[in-house]
C-alpha positions in Angstrom: 0.0 0.0 0.0 1.3 3.4 -1.0 1.7 6.2 1.6 0.0 9.5 1.0 2.6 12.3 0.9 1.8 16.0 0.6 3.4 18.7 -1.5 6.0 19.5 1.2 7.3 17.9 4.3 10.2 17.6 6.7 12.7 14.6 6.7 15.7 13.4 8.6 19.0 12.4 7.0 20.9 10.6 9.8 24.1 9.9 7.8 24.3 13.6 7.0 23.6 14.8 10.5 20.4 16.7 9.4 17.0 16.6 11.1 13.7 18.1 10.1 14.9 19.5 6.8 12.3 21.0 4.5 11.6 18.8 1.5 9.6 19.6 -1.6 7.8 16.8 -3.4 8.7 17.3 -7.1 7.0 14.8 -9.4 8.4 16.8 -12.3 12.0 15.8 -11.3 13.3 12.3 -12.0 16.1 12.4 -9.5 16.1 13.8 -5.9 18.6 16.6 -5.1 20.0 18.2 -2.0 21.5 21.7 -1.7 25.3 21.7 -1.3 28.1 24.1 -1.6 31.8 23.8 -2.2 31.4 20.6 -4.2 34.8 19.4 -5.3 36.1 16.2 -6.9 39.7 15.4 -6.0 42.2 12.5 -5.8 43.7 11.2 -2.6 45.9 8.1 -2.4 45.0 7.3 -6.1 41.3 7.3 -5.2 38.7 9.7 -6.6 36.6 11.4 -3.9 34.2 14.2 -3.7 33.8 16.7 -0.8 31.0 19.1 -0.1 29.2 21.0 2.6 25.4 20.7 2.9 23.2 23.7 2.7 24.9 27.1 3.1 25.9 29.4 5.9 22.6 31.3 5.7 20.5 28.2 6.3 19.5 27.7 10.0 20.5 24.1 9.9 24.0 24.7 8.4 26.5 22.7 10.5 29.9 23.6 8.9 30.6 19.9 8.4 32.5 18.9 5.3 31.4 15.5 3.9 33.7 13.3 1.9 32.6 10.3 -0.2 34.3 7.8 -2.5 30.9 6.2 -3.2 29.5 8.5 -5.8 28.8 8.7 -9.5 28.1 11.6 -11.8 25.3 12.1 -14.3 24.0 14.7 -16.7 20.8 16.4 -15.3 18.6 18.7 -17.2 17.2 21.4 -14.9 13.7 22.9 -15.1 15.1 25.8 -17.1 16.3 23.3 -19.8 20.1 23.6 -19.0 22.0 20.3 -18.8 24.8 20.0 -16.3 27.0 17.3 -14.8 26.1 16.6 -11.2 27.6 14.2 -8.6 25.3 11.7 -7.1 25.6 10.1 -3.6 23.5 7.4 -1.9 22.4 8.0 1.7 19.3 7.4 3.9 16.1 9.4 4.4 13.8 9.0 7.4 10.3 9.9 6.5 7.0 8.5 7.9 9.1 7.0 10.7 10.7 4.7 8.1 14.3 4.7 6.8 14.6 4.4 3.0 17.7 4.4 0.8 17.9 7.4 -1.5 20.1 8.8 -4.2 20.7 12.5 -4.3 22.3 14.7 -6.9 24.4 17.4 -5.3 23.2 20.8 -6.4 23.8 24.4 -5.6 20.2 25.4 -4.8 21.0 28.7 -3.0 18.2 30.6 -4.6 15.6 27.8 -3.9 13.2 27.8 -1.0 13.5 24.1 -0.3 17.0 22.6 0.2 15.8 19.1 -0.8 13.7 17.9 -3.7 12.3 14.4 -3.7 11.9 13.2 -7.3 9.9 10.4 -9.0 12.7 7.8 -8.8 12.4 7.9 -5.0 8.6 8.4 -4.8 7.7 5.7 -7.3 5.9 2.7 -5.9 6.1 4.1 -2.4 4.0 7.3 -2.3 0.9 8.9 -3.8 1.0 12.7 -3.8 -1.9 14.8 -2.4 -1.1 18.3 -3.4 -3.7 19.7 -1.0 -1.8 18.4 2.0 1.6 19.1 3.6 3.9 17.9 6.4 2.1 14.6 6.8 5.3 12.8 7.8 6.3 15.5 10.2 2.8 15.5 11.9 3.1 11.7 12.3 6.5 12.1 13.8 5.3 14.7 16.3 2.3 12.5 17.3 4.5 9.5 18.0 7.0 11.4 20.3 
């Protein structure tokens, strides 16, 4: 049975040390993305890695942590304005509706966007049905089970 999700919500990302981050449900996007800054690919001990900081200093949840990962790929993503760009993609976990799901995120500089996280169709498919009249259904469930 699919879970009803509203047009926006809040989610936790334990591996990224983020809690109750605003997410926008974006059925127009295929992949999910998370706002990062200082995204750099580099080589260390003959291994390719990426490093990035999540969110930006203006965001209230910015934690100054630099994340590093060797488990990443890159893909070409066409944004809503039609421009294609190469983005790095990581796998992590999202906690939503009191359940932990694996999720892939493209790393994107979303400074001018209201929501630091977009959940796209690849993640939503077969798990959720979107009710655009509702919002924060997962966060309300979390608050009620505390």
